[in-house]
N, C-alpha and C positions, 0 to 999 in steps of 0.2 A: 380682245386685242384690237386697238384702233390702228389700222395700217398707216404708215407714214405717207403724207401727201407727196413726198418726193419720188415715190414709185420704187423704193429699194426692196420691197417685200418684207421689210422689218417693221416692227411696231414703232409708232411715233415716239413712245417712251424710250426705246433703246436706240433710235436712229437720230433724228434731228432735234428733238426736244432738249437733250443735254447741251447741244451747241447753242440753241436759242436761249436757254436759261443760264448760260455761262459756266456750266459744270465741265465742259470739255471744249477744246478748240478743234477746228477743222484741220484734218491732217493733209487734205488735198484741196485744190481749187474746186474740184467736182463736189466734194462734201460741202464746201462753203456755198456754192451756187444752189445745191439741193436744199440746204438749210434755209437759204434766203427765199426760195420758192415756197417752202413749207411755212416760213414766217408770214408770207403774204396770205396763204390759205388759212392759217390759224389766226391771222390778224395780230401778230406779235410785232407791231410796228416799231417799238424801240430797238429791237434787234436789227432791223433794216439799217438804221442810222449807225449803230455801233459796229456793224460789220462792213461798212464802207471804208475805203482807204481814207485816211485822215485828210488828204488833199481835196477830197470831194464831199466832205461833211458840211462845209460852210454854206453851200447852196442847196442842201437837202431840204425838201419841203415835206415835213411830216404830215401836215394836214392833207395834202394831195395824195400822199401815199396811203393814208388811212381811208380816204374816200374811195380810192381805186380798189383797195383790198376789200372794202365793205360792199362794193357794187359789182366787182368782177365775178365772172363765173369761171372758175378754174376747172379745166377738163384735161383728161389725159388722152394723148393720141394712141390709138390702138392699131399697131402695125402688124 
C-alpha cells in the first residue's frame, strides 16, 4: 500500500488518486487542498489546472508548476 502524500493515513489509491483522475469530486475544501498537494507530490500537473477556480485558470503557468513539482522536496511536518 502506497500511503497518500496528503497524510490522511489512507492509501493513495483510495484517497486522492480518484479525485486527481476525475473518478470522484472533492466533498470538502480540505479534500480539494489535500488532493492538490498530492498532485504536486505525484507530479499530476494537469489536475492542478483543472482544480483551479475558472476565474484563475487563464494565468496558470503549467510549465512553472511542473518545474516546481519536479524540483521541490515535499516533506511532512512532524508535530
